[in-house]
N, C-alpha and C positions, 0 to 999 in steps of 0.2 A: 188514197195514198199509194205510193209506189211499193212500199213494204212496211210491215208492222215494226214498231219500235218497242222492243221488249227484251229484257235480260240485262246481264252484266257485260259491259264493254270495257275496253282498255285502249289507251294510246301509249305507244312505246316511249321510253325516256328520250328526251331531246326534241320531241315533236312540239311545234308551236301549238300549245293546247287550245287556246281560244279559236285560232284560225281553223285547226283541224276539226274542232267541235262544230263550228258553223258549216264547214264543207260537208261533214258527214250528215248533218241535219238537212242540208240542201239536197243531198242525194236521196235521202229517205222521203223528203217532202217535195220531190220534183213535180209530182202531179197534184199537189195539194192546192186547195182553194185559199184565197186570202183569209177566209174565216178560220180555216184549219191552222194557218200560221198564227193568228191572233190568240188561239186557244192553247197553244203550247205553253207549258210552264217549265221554266228552267231554274233550278236552285243551285247557286254557286256559294262559295265560302268566303269570298273577299269582295269588298266594294271595288277594288281595283279591277278584278276580273269582270265584275258587273259592268263597269264603265267600258272596258275594252270590248266586251261582247257587243254592247250597244253601239260603240263606234264602228265595229266591223259590219253590223247590220245596216247602219246608216250609209255605208259606202256603196250600197246598192247590190242588186237591182231593187227597184221600188217594190215594197211589200209591207204588210203589217208586221209590226215587231212583236215577238213573243213576250210573255210576262217573264222578266228576269228578276229573280228574287234572291235574297240572302237566306241561307239556312237559319241564321240566328235571328232573322226578322220575319216572324210568322204572324204579324198583326192581322193580316187578312183572315187568318183562321179563327182568331178569337172572336170575331164579330158574330159568328154563328154558334160559338161554343159557350158563350156566357162566362168566359174567363175574365177575371179582373185584370186590369192593366198591371204590368210589373212595376214594382216600386223602383225608384232610381238606385243604382248601385251605391251612390254616396250616402243615401239615407240608411241603407242596410249597414254600411260600414260604420256610420256614426252610432247606430243602435248597438252594434256589437261592441264598439269601444266603451259605451256606457255600461253595458252589462259586464264587461271585463273589469272596468274600473270599480264597479260595485263589489265584484268578487275579490279584487286585490285589496280593497279597503277592509273587507271582512277577514281576509287571510293574506296579509302582506308577505308571508314567507313563500308564497307560490311563485312570485316573480316581482322584479322591481317595477316601480311605477313608470320608469323611463321606457320600459318595453311595451307600454300600452298600445301604441299605434302599430308596432311590428306584430304584436300578438293578434290584434284585430285584423290586420291584413292577411296574416297566415291562416287564421281561422276562417275568414271569409273565403279564401281560396279553397280550403278544405270543404266548406259548405257547397260551393259551386260544383266541385268535383263530385261530391256525394249526390247532389241533385241530378247532375248530368248522367251519372252512372246508375242512378236509382237505388242508392244505398242509404238506408235509414240509420239513425243513431242506435236503434235497437240492435242492429246487426253487430255494431262495434261493441256494445255493452255485453252481448252474449258470448263474445269470444273468450276462450280460455287463455289468459295471459298471466297465469299465476307466477311465472318466472320473472315477470316484469311488474310485480304488484305495486311497488312504490311509484315508479314512473307512470304507470297506467292510472293509478289512483289520482295523480295530479292532472293528467290529461282528461280524465273523465269529468273532473270538476269544471273544466272549460267546456267540454262537449255537452254537459248537462244544460248549460245556459243557452245553447242554440237549438235545443230540441223543439222549442216553440216555433221554429221556422220550418218544421217538417210536418208531414201528415196533413190533416184537415186544416190546420191553422195556416199551412203554407198555401193552400188553395185560396184562402181569403186575401193574403198579402204575399204573393209570390215574388221572389227576386227574379232576376233575368234568366238565370239558368233553369230555375224551377218552372218559370213560365214557358220557356222554350220546350222543355220536356213535356209539360202538360199539353202544349199545343200540338206537339208531334204525336203524343198518345191519342189525342182527340182526332187528329187527322188520320192516323192509322185505323182507328175504330170506324171512322166515317167511311173510309175507303173499303172496309170489309163489307159494309152494308150497301154502299153505293159507289161502285168503282167508276172512276172518271173514264170517259171514252176518248179523251184527248191525250196526247203525249205528255208525260211528266218525267223530267230528266233531272237527275242529281249529277252535277258535273264538277270535277276538280277536287272532291273531298277524299281524304284517305280514311275516314271513319275512325279517327283516333279517339273521339269522345263518344261516350255511350249513347247520348241522345241523337247525335248525328248518325251513328251506326244504325240505330233503330229506324230512323227515317229512310236510310238507304235500303234496309231490308224490306220496309213497307213498300217502297217504290218498286223494288225489284220484282215483287209479286203481282204488280198491276198488269193488266193486259196491254197497256200502252206505256209501261214504265221502263225506264232505262237508267242505269247507273254507269257513268263513264268515269273510269279510274285513270288518274294521271300517273305517268311513269310506271306503267305495268310492265313487269319483266317477263316478256314472252320467251326469253332465251333460257330461263332457269328450268332445269329438268323437273319432271313430275315428282320424282322421289325426294327432291329437295323441298318442293312445295309441301309435300305430305309431312315432312319433318318439322315444319313450322307450326307445331301444335303445343309447345310448352313455353309459356311466357317467361319462365325463369331462365331459359337458355336461348330463346330466339326473339324476344321482344325488341332487341336492339337491331334486328335485321330490317332492311328497308322495305321488304314486302310482307312483313309479319301481319300488319293490319289488314291487308288484302286477303291473306290466307285465313285470318279469323273471320272475315266477312263471308268468304266462300264457304267455310265450314258451317257457319250459322245458317246458311241457306241450303246446306247439303249439296253443294256444288264442288266441282273440282276445277283445277286450272284450265282444263280443256274446254270447260263451259264458258270461259271468257272469250268473247268475240272481239275482233279488231273493229273499232268504231269507224276507222277510215283506212283506206289502203295506203295512205301516205307513209313511206318508210321513214325510219329515223335518219337523221343526218349522216350518221356513221354506224351502221349496224354492227360492223366488226368491233368497233370500240365498245359498243353496248355489251357484246358477248364477253369481252375482256373484263369489263368492270363488274359484270354479273358474277363471273367466276371469282374475282378478287373479293367480293363482298359475301361469299358463302358463309353460313353460320360458323362460328368458331369451332364447334365440335367436329366439323367435317371439312376443315381446310386441307386435310390430307388428299382431298379430291383434286387439288391443284396438280398433283403428280399424274393423276389418271386423265383428267380432262384438259389439262394444259396443252398437251401436244395436239389436241383436236383444233386448237385455235389457228394453227398454221403460222405463217410469218407474222411477226408482231410489229415490225416497223411500220407497215401501212396502217395498222390499227392505231398507232400512236402518232401518226404524222401530223395530226391537227392539234396536238397537245404540247404545251410548253410548261416547264416546271421552273418556277423562280424560287430559289432558296437564298433569300436575302440575308445579309449579315445583321441587319437591324430593322426595326419597324419603319424608320425613316426611309431607308433604301427600298424597302418593299413598297411603300406608298409612292415613291418617285417612279419606280418601275411600272407599277400598275397605272399611274396617270399617263405615262408615255404610251402604254398599250392602248388605253382608251382614246387618247388623242390620235394615235395612228389610225385606229379604226374609223374615227370621225372624219379624218381627212380622206379616207378611202370611200366615204359615203356609206359605210356599213353601220349597223346598229351594234352598240356594245353595252354590256351590262356588268356591273360589279355586284357580286353576291357575297355577303359576309354578315355574320351576326355581330361583328366587332364594330361598334359605332365609333370608337375612337379612330380606328383605321379609316373608316369612310370620311370622317372629318379631315384627316390628314390628306387623303387623296383629293378631296374637294379643294383644299387649300392649294395643293400643287396645280390642279387644273385651272385655278384662278389666274395663274401666271400667263395663261394663254387665252383668257377671257372665256373659258368654257365653264358653264354652270350646269352641272348634271341635274337630271330630274330625279330627285331623291324621294322614293316612295314613303320613307319613314318621316320625312320632314325634320324639323328641329324640335327637341323637347321644349315645351313652353317655358320651363324654368330657366332655360338658357337664352331665351329671347330677351330683347331690350326691356319690354315691360315686365317680363317675368323676373328678371334680375332686380328691377326697381321695386317691385312689390315684395320680393323676398327681403331686400334690404330694409324696407319700411317695417315689415313684420318683425324683424330681428331687433328693432328699437325698443319694443314694449317690454317693460319689466327689467330693463338694463340701464346701468349708469352710462350715459352717453360718453363715448371716447372721441378724441380728436380724429382718430383714423376713420371711425364710422361716420362722423359728421362730414368730413371732407369728401369721403367716397360718395355720400348721398348728394352733397351739393354739386359735385362734378358730374353726376349722372346726366346723360343727354336728355332725359325727360324732365329734370327738375327745372322749374320756373319757365317752362315753354309757353305758358299762357301770359307771361309778362315780358318785360324788356330783358331778354336773356343776356344781352351784352353787359348790362349793368350788373346783373347777378354774377356773371363770371368774373368781372373785374373785382367786385367786392370779395368773392370767394378766393381769388388769388391773394389779395391783401390779407385776408383772414388766415389763409394757409401760412404765409410767411410769418405772421405773428405767432401762430400756434407752434410752428416748427422751432422758432427761436426762443419764445418766452413761455409756451404752454398756455394754460395748464393741460395736463393729460386728459382731464375730464371736464371739458368746458361746460359751464352752466349759462343760464339766461343772463345772470348778473355779469359774468365774464364777457359775454357778447356785448352787453350794454356798455361796459367800461371800455372795451376795445373801440366801439363805434364813436364814443365821445372823443377819442384821440384822433379820429380820422377827419380829414378835410372834405371828404366826399359829402355833398349835401343830403344824399339819400341813405347814408350809412346807418343813421339812427333808426329810420323806419324799417330798413331791411333787417337790422339786428333784432328789432322788436318783433317783427313778423316771425323770424326764425325762432327766437327764444320762446315766444308764445306757443308755438307748435310743439317744440321739443321738451320744454321744461317739465310738463306733467308725466312724461312717459315712464320715468324710472319708478314712479309710485304705483304703476299698474300691477295688480295681483290677479288672483283667480277670479274669473267672471264667466258669464254665459258665452257660448259660441256666438250668439247673435250680437252681443255687445262687442266682442272681439272683432268680428268681421266689419261691423258698422264703423267702429273707431278706426280700423285699418283702412277702409276705403276713404273715410273722411280725411284722414291724414295724408294718404297718398295723393288724393285729388288736390288737396290744399298745397302740397309741396310741388306738384306738377303745375298748378296754376300760377304760383309765384305770389309775391306780395301785392300785386295789383290785379291779378287775374281773377276771373269769376267762374270760368269753366275749368275743366281738368287738363288744360293744355293739350299736348299731343299724346297723353297717356293712353287713350282708348282708340287712337287712330291706327290705320293699317291693319292687315290681317292678324298680326301678333297681338296688337292692342285689343282687337275685337275678341280674339280667343281668350285673352286674359280677363276681359270684362265678363265674358260668358262663364268662365270658370268661377269667378267671384260671385256672379249672380246665382249660379247653382248652389254654391256653398251658403249663400245668404238665404236661399229658398229652403234649404234643408237644415238651417241652423237650429231650429226648434228641437231637433233630435240629437243635438251634440252635447247637451248638458253643460257643465262648468269645466273650464280648462285653465291651466296656468298659462302665462305668456309663452313659455318655452314649448309647452305641448301644442299650443295654437300654431306657433311658428313651424313646428315639425309637421303638423297636419296640413298646413297651407303649402308647405314645400312639396310634400308627397302628392298633393292634388295637382300641382303644376307639373310635377315630374311625370304623371300619368297622362298628361295631355300633350298634344303635338300641334305644331303650326306649320303650315305650308305657305311660304311667301317667296316663291321664285320670281325673279324679275323677268328673266327670259331664258328658261332652261333649254339646253341643247336638245333637239328632238332625237338625236341618235345616241346620247350618252345617258345611261340610267344607273341608278343605285337602287338595288332591290334588297329587301329582307328575304329570308329563306322562304317565308310563306308566299310572298308575291311571286317568287321565282318558280314555284311549282307549276304555275299556269301561265307563264310568259315565254316568249321566244326572242332570241337575238342572234346576230351573226357571230359575235364574239362574246363569250362569257368568261369572266374572271372570277375564279373561286379563291377568295383571299382569306388570310388568317387561319390557314389549316393547321392549327396546333391544338393539342389536347388542352382542354379547359376553355378554349375559344370556340372551336368547331370540331367535335361537339362540345357544348358547354358542360361544365361539371354540374351534376344534379344538386339542386339547392337543398340545404339541410331541412329535414322535416321534423319539427318539434313534437308532432302528435303521434305518428305511426311509423313503425319500421317497415322494412321491405316485406317481411313475412306476413305481418299483420295486414298490409295492403293487399297482398295476394289472397289471403283468406277472406277478407271483407269484399273482394271484388272491385277494389279500386285500382287505379293505374299505377304501375310500377315505375320507378325512376328511369328505367331503361326505355320507357315510351318516348321520352324526348330524344334520346339517342337514336332510336329507330326512326323517328320522324326526320331528324337531322341527316341520318344515313340516306333516307329516301330523297331528301333535298339534294344531297351530294350526287347520288346516282342520276337524278333527273338533270341537274345542271351540267355534270361532267359529260353528258351525251350531246352537247350542243355541237354546232358545225365546227367552230374553233374554240378551244378552251385554253385558258391560262390558269394554272394552279400555282398559288403562291403561299409562302410562309416566311416568317422571320426566324432565323436560327437562334437569335438571342433577343430577349426583351430588355427592359431597363434594369432588370435584376439578375437574371441568370440565363443559362441555356434553356431552350424550350424543347418540348417533346412533340414530334410530328403527329398529326392527326392519325388515328388508327386506320382510317380508310386510305390515306396516302401511304402509310407504312405497308398496308396490305398490297397496294398496287405496285409499289417499288419492289417489295419482296417477291411478288409473283413474277415480275419481269426479270429480276435478278436470278430467279430459279429456273429460268427457261433459256439458257444461253444458246442452245442448239437451234432455237427458233428466232434468234436475234433479239431476245429480250433485253440483254445487257446493252446491245447497240441501240435499241429503241429508247431505253432509259437515258443513255448518254445523249441521244438526239434531243430528248425532252429537256434535259438540263442545259444543253448547248443553246437551244432556242431561248430558254429562260435567262441564261447568262448574257445573251446578247442585250436584253433589255436592262439587265443590271449594269452592263458596261456603258450603255448609252446614258443611263441615269447617273452613273459615276462621272461620266464626261460632262453632263449637264451641271453637276455640282462643283466640278473642278474649275477653279478660277483660271483666268488667262495667265500667261507666264508672269511670274512675280518679279517685278523690278522694284527694288527698294526705292521708294520715293520719300520716305521719312527717315531722317537721321536723328541721332540723339541730340536733342535741342539744347542750346545754351543761348537763349535770346539776350540781346544786348540793347536795352532801351537807352535813350539819351540820358546823360548824367543828371540833368535837372529833374527827370522823372523818377529817379531812383529814390528809395526811402531815405529820409533824413532822421528817422527815429525808429527805434526798435526796443522791445522789452528784452530783459535778460533771458527770458525763456525762448525767445525767437532767435537768439544768437546761435544756439545749437542747430536750429533749422537752417540758418544761413550757411553753416559749415557743412552740414550733412546733405541738404537738399535745397540749394539756392533757388531752384526753379519755383518752389512753393512760395518763397518770399516774393519773387517776381509776379506770380499769379495773384497773390493776395494783396500786395502793397502797390504794385504798378498797375495791374489790370483791374484791381478792385473786386476780385472774385473771392468768394468764400463758400465752402461746402454747405449745402442746405442741411439743416438738422433733420433727423428722421421724423416722419409723420407720427409714427408710433413711438412716443417717448419711452425710453427704457432706463432702468436703474443701472447704467453703464459705469465703467471705471471712472470716467470724467466726473459724473455726478457724485459718485461715492467719494472722490477726493474732495470735491467742493463741500459736501455735507460734513465729512469728518474734520475738515479744516475749521468749519464753523463750530463744531462741537468743542474742539480744543480751544478755540478762541474764547468761547463763553465760559468754559471750565476754568481757564487760567485767569480770565477777567474777574471771576467771582472769588478767586483766591483758593489755594489748595490747602485743605485741612491737614494738620500734622498727623492726625490719626489715619493710617492707611484704610481702615474699614470705612470711616466716614468719607474719606476722599473718593473711594470707589463708589460709595452710594451716591455722592454728588455727581460723579462722572456719569453714572448710569441714568440718573434722573435728568440731567442736562441732555444726554444723548437721546433719551426717549422723546423729550420735548422737541429737540431739533429735527429728529426724524419725522415726527408727526407733522411738523410745520412744512418741511421741505420735500417730503417723500410721499406721493399719493398712493403708493402701493402697499397695502397692509402686509402682504407676504414679505416684501422687501424690507419693510420696517422691522419685522421680527428677525429676519435673517441678519440684517446689519447690526441690530442691537445685540444679537448673540455674538457677532464678531467683536464688537466693542467689549463685551463681557469677557471674551477669551483673552484679550490683550490687556485688560484693565489692570490686573495685578502687576504685570510686567511694566506697564507704563507708569503706574503710581509709584512703584519702587524706584524706577529711574528718575521720576520727577522729584521725589523727595531728595535724592542725591543731587540733582541739578540745582534745586532751590537752596540746598545747603552751601553750594559754591557761589550762587548769585541769584538775582531776581529778574524776572521779565520786566523790561522797561518799554517795550513796544510790541504790539500784536497787529498783524496784517498792515504793516506800515508801508506807505507808498513813498517813493523817492525818485530822483532823476539827477543826472549830471550831463554836462556838455563837454565833449572831447575837444581836443585842440583843433580838429578839422571841422568843428561845428556840428558834429553828429550828436544827437541826444539819445541817451540810454536811460530807460525807465525800469522800475522794478517795484515789486510789492513783496516785502519780506514777511514770511509767516510769523517769525518771532525773533526778537532781539533781546538778549539778556546782558546784564552788567554783572561781572564777577566781583568778588570782594576785593580783588586787586585793581578794580576800576577798568580792567580790560573788557572788551565786548565780545559777544559770541552770537552767531547767527544760526538758528535752527530751521530746518525745513522738514515738513511732514510729508512722508511718501506712503501712499496706499499701494503702490506697485513695488517693483524691484528697486533696490538702491544701486546707483551707479558705482562702478568700480573706480579705483584710483586712476587707472589708465583712461577710462572714459572721461573722468573729470579733467585730467590734464589735457586731453585733446579735443573733446567735444562738449561735454556737459559742464560748462563753466558758470552755471547760474549762481551758485553760492560764492565762487571766487569773485565774480563781478559784483555781487552785492557787497562783499567784504571791501572791495576796492571803493565802491560808492560810499560806504559808511565811513571809511577813513578819509575820503575826500569831502565829507560833509554833505553827501547827496541826500541824506534823510534829514529833513528839517528838525533842528533841535538836538540832533545826535551827531557826535563825532568822537572818534577815539581810535585807539589801536585795537585791532581784531586779533584775539588770541587763536581762535580756531572756528571753523564752521562744521556743522554736523547734520547728518540726516537721521531722522527718527522714523523708522519703518513701521507702519501700522497695518501691514498686510497680514496674511494668514500666518506667516512666520515672522514675528516682530524682530527687528534688528536695529542696532545703533551703530553708526559709523561716523568718525570725525576726521577732519582734515586740518592739520596745523597750518596757520598762516605765518610764515617766517618774515623776517625783515626784507623789504624790497619785493616781496611776492605780489603785492597789490599793484605796485608800479609796473612790474613785468606783465601782469594780466592786462592792465589798461594799454600798455604799449602794444601788446599783441592784438588787442581789439582795434586799436587805432590803425595798425598795419592792415588788418583785414578790411576795415571799412574803406581805407584809402585805396586798397586794391580794387574795390568795386566802384571807385570813382573814375576808373579807366574805362573808356568806351570799348576797348578791345577785350575786356573781360566780361563774359556773359554769365548768366545765371543758369548754371548747368543743372540738368535734371538728374536726380538720384545720384549725387556725387559720391556719397559715402554713407548710404543708409545702413541702419543698424542690422536689419534683417532683410535680405534681398527678396524673400518670398512674401513679405508683408507689403500690401499696397499702400499708397498715399492718396490724399484727397485729389491730387491733380495729375494722376497717372493717365487718365483718359484724355486730358488736355494735351499732355506731351506725347500722346499716342504710344505710351510704353506698351511693349508687346510686339510692335513693329521693329523695335530695336531692343537691345538688352545692355546690361552693364559692361559687357566686354567691348561695346562699340565706343569709338572715340567721339567725344562731344564736338559739335560743330557750332561755332559762334556765328550768330546771324544778327545783323542789326535790325531793329524793329523801331517803328515810330520815326518822327522827324529828326 
């Protein structure tokens, strides 16, 4: 060999790590034989780097490939060590959940049962960390935490149940972290006895976990062992390196882990050799960032060492700073940067821990047909089969709602094994029925009755298939995990197959389907360790399993546009690097709450401090910010409030602002100007072309023969206030769809309360107020149960009836002393002189002792004022005119007055006297109104005189309201023949 490979090496931030690693290895093995190449062992920390190294080797020249292995995958070691295979992580998690469930059953005051899965996940993470760092439960138990006795006593009860997974018992059934540490310990011991003569290289790891750091220390002592550190800061002075010795003050520094590794090997910074002579893309910028990221206690060194940097503009020339007003603007600007690099033939990478931002950028890139190569892929739970399986899991143990049923039937995987066209047609008809008629909770019987009313020949069999699958689900209760997953898979496959299918349709097709099938198979394989679960616990478990899995299904990813997580970015290289989402809480992410140990207890136990993640994120920032060209971006505001810039960005901008004599402020202005350019382009992309009003306030004028010849009294107000709604409803035949999720809305409340009053009055009002109130409450409760499927709404509305009952009974006794009801919910109609038919349904008609008539109308909302009745809301006046004209069969006479009985939160009574000639006047006004609409020159104006301009109507989208407003003149336009 040309030279021995031994010691600690580093590559500066910004260097393409895999390429430089290979080039350095080629230099050292320039005279090596093919056998020497084949014996080289290289340990890397990610599969992505493993693949990239293999790809670089395959590019030539021809040679035998070294063994490229993952640090976390040491299966080859266990063959000679006699170590048992690690148990699957899912099995350990299920075992933990059962142990915690038993503890909570014995001591329910420790935590709610709903926290079972979260506790098991958190405890599993703590166990993994303890295994990796070599900390046993005994260390925690022996700590003096008397000042935290109550909290610590609770924590110890949970820690006691996991002690069986440590010590000798752990060697028999190790989990993955314990297995990895045991394999590394065995490997280190074997190397002490028999040191390998071939090169062994640890490349790309920061040594942030105890087991990995142990392997790195073992390799560094081998005669042919090398540790190649990524993003090693050769520019940081020795005294700063020596100061990185206190985890409490320095663990959030990007080079802290390297300093700890060197101290454990009794080495100094000067002992770290350059693996390759390739310089960083911008050494001057590396020096600037190194100074900006000095540990917080010594940032006063900016004043001392800042002037040594010289002119700052050249060091920042390759950096752009995007400070976007919103996340949307940030995503647009980033997408434009990536597109520009792709058009130049350069490689571009977006690096951010914010997955929401990466999805937004991906959506913008799709406008230009660019599909980035996303290293993280898509969470399996968000894929098409993942969503389908989660929807199915949520059905068990729940009363089926119309919303859940329709969402399932419309899913693109449902009935893909049968005639999907027939399925979608029947789904559409069922949806229209459920929207209009309900019920809110459809049963198999409801589906059967609906199918009988259909003319489609396959409706009966389709409804029977669907009802047979869904009817038993509400009765499911606690059962074993095996039974849960088996029933879940059977139901999902049956729904995907359809009524005539025999297979699972398209459910398990494509990469996402195969990944979902694999996740389900793993859960089924480990189900014996899951114990009994309630349906909701099973649904939560299944959802978290899918959330922890990813699927990669790119159709044709762009070779030059990548999206990397921070881990992948440590060992990759690109011409343009975009560091996005640089806000506190995003990058770095806020440390997750630790329910077990506080910061001081972790330090004393030898576990990792919360600042470890911040230090790793800082290293990722330092590495990525050293690329050839860099774009740093953040959003000034998110959806809720202003954001706080990332601490590293604040340090960089503060350092530049504090060095004006070296052009720091000018350099910062240049960075912002380059970033503002992309924001301006993004804003221009979003800005529509010159807006030329093409839509005017409509007043369509259909042929007279097509205009309505009949309206109800309640629609006359609509004809006056918003004629366009009558045009859309009666001429075009359009009506708003009822919501999928039925709600106890005001319209339903009015219908139900009208029915309560009708039945109460039909039964006769008892003269005793106490008995009358009892009758009213009894009838109200019965009607609510019959017509209202929501138990909570039943209780609320019954309480509302109770609040107004005394007031209503008192008033009703007075009303019945003056007269008696002679008609309830009475329908009627009359025909005007111009042939127009007016219909009505009077809530209540009473005959007074004077033989005069009175019309009452129940209102659950506000009662109209006299001005509103005179000009718009003429329902009762029209009903009075109809009654005097004999429009209600069997009834005719003089109307003394009409009245509203308000049944709202504040009950109110208001009457309106009908004087001589008032009814004739009302009918004359109506005849004039209808006759006006028989003129082709009069159109149905939109929103002519709406009661509240800020309240929308059902047909605003049809009239394109918003492209005009109420201040615009209406334009009459003829429509139709």
